[in-house]
C-alpha positions as CSV (number, residue, x, y, z in Angstrom):
1,X,-0.3,0.2,-0.1
2,X,1.7,2.9,-1.5
3,X,1.3,6.1,0.6
4,X,0.0,8.7,-2.3
5,X,-1.5,11.3,-0.6
6,X,-1.0,11.7,2.9
7,X,-2.1,14.8,5.2
8,X,-2.6,14.7,8.8
9,X,-5.5,16.0,10.5
10,X,-5.7,20.2,10.5
11,X,-4.4,20.3,14.4
12,X,-1.5,17.9,13.7
13,X,-0.4,19.3,10.2
14,X,0.6,22.9,11.3
15,X,1.8,22.9,15.2
16,X,2.8,25.9,15.3
17,X,-0.2,27.2,13.6
18,X,-3.4,27.7,16.2
19,X,-6.3,25.2,14.7
20,X,-9.0,26.5,12.4
21,X,-12.3,26.5,13.8
22,X,-15.4,27.6,12.6
23,X,-16.5,28.9,15.8
24,X,-13.8,31.1,17.0
25,X,-14.1,35.1,17.4
26,X,-13.5,37.1,14.5
27,X,-11.4,40.1,14.4
28,X,-12.2,43.3,12.3
29,X,-9.6,44.1,9.9
30,X,-9.4,46.8,6.4
31,X,-9.4,44.7,3.1
32,X,-9.2,46.6,-0.2
33,X,-11.4,44.6,-2.8
34,X,-12.2,46.1,-6.6
35,X,-15.2,48.4,-6.1
36,X,-17.1,47.2,-9.0
37,X,-17.2,43.3,-7.5
38,X,-18.0,45.0,-4.1
39,X,-21.0,46.8,-5.7
40,X,-22.2,43.7,-6.9
41,X,-21.7,41.7,-4.4
42,X,-24.1,44.1,-2.0
43,X,-26.2,44.5,-4.9
44,X,-27.0,40.6,-4.9
45,X,-26.9,40.8,-0.8
46,X,-23.7,38.6,-0.7
47,X,-22.4,38.6,3.0
48,X,-18.6,39.3,1.9
49,X,-17.1,38.9,5.3
50,X,-18.4,35.3,5.1
51,X,-17.0,34.8,1.8
52,X,-13.5,36.0,2.5
53,X,-13.6,33.8,5.4
54,X,-14.8,31.0,3.9
55,X,-12.5,31.4,1.0
56,X,-9.5,32.1,3.1
57,X,-9.9,29.5,5.5
58,X,-10.1,27.1,2.0
59,X,-6.4,28.9,1.1
60,X,-4.9,28.4,4.4
61,X,-5.8,24.6,4.5
62,X,-4.5,23.7,1.4
63,X,-1.3,26.1,2.1
64,X,-1.0,23.7,5.1
65,X,-1.9,20.3,3.4
66,X,0.9,21.9,0.5
67,X,3.5,22.0,3.1
68,X,3.0,19.0,5.1
69,X,3.5,17.1,2.0
70,X,6.5,19.0,1.3
71,X,8.0,18.8,4.6
72,X,7.3,15.0,4.8
73,X,8.1,14.2,0.7
74,X,11.2,12.3,2.2
75,X,9.5,10.3,4.2
76,X,6.9,9.1,1.7
77,X,9.4,8.3,-0.6
78,X,11.3,6.2,1.3
79,X,8.3,4.7,2.5
80,X,7.3,4.0,-1.0
81,X,10.8,2.4,-2.0
82,X,10.4,0.4,1.0
83,X,7.4,-1.1,0.2
84,X,8.2,-1.5,-3.3
85,X,11.0,-3.7,-2.2
86,X,10.0,-4.9,0.5
87,X,6.3,-5.4,0.1
88,X,3.7,-4.6,2.9
89,X,4.2,-5.9,6.3
90,X,2.6,-9.3,6.9
91,X,1.5,-9.6,3.2
92,X,1.9,-13.2,3.0
93,X,-0.7,-13.7,5.7
94,X,-3.2,-11.7,4.2
95,X,-6.6,-13.6,3.5
96,X,-8.0,-11.0,1.1
């Protein structure tokens, strides 16, 4: 069983970063957006804060996953090479 994509839960992905939670306190910040997009969002009654928070959360999650894979690439490659060379541990006793 080769490791193709491995990623621990977000809390373990970046121990130096606080885990992401959907129920954390909000903090005011200044943000510059294109005027035409902001006007259109207001006309459509889109909650800009919620959309920005949701998208930023996803961008952060993806970047944490990318960095985790990058940091652990050597281990994953070594593990996969071992499995290729030696097979799975206890594979000879597998009944399925």
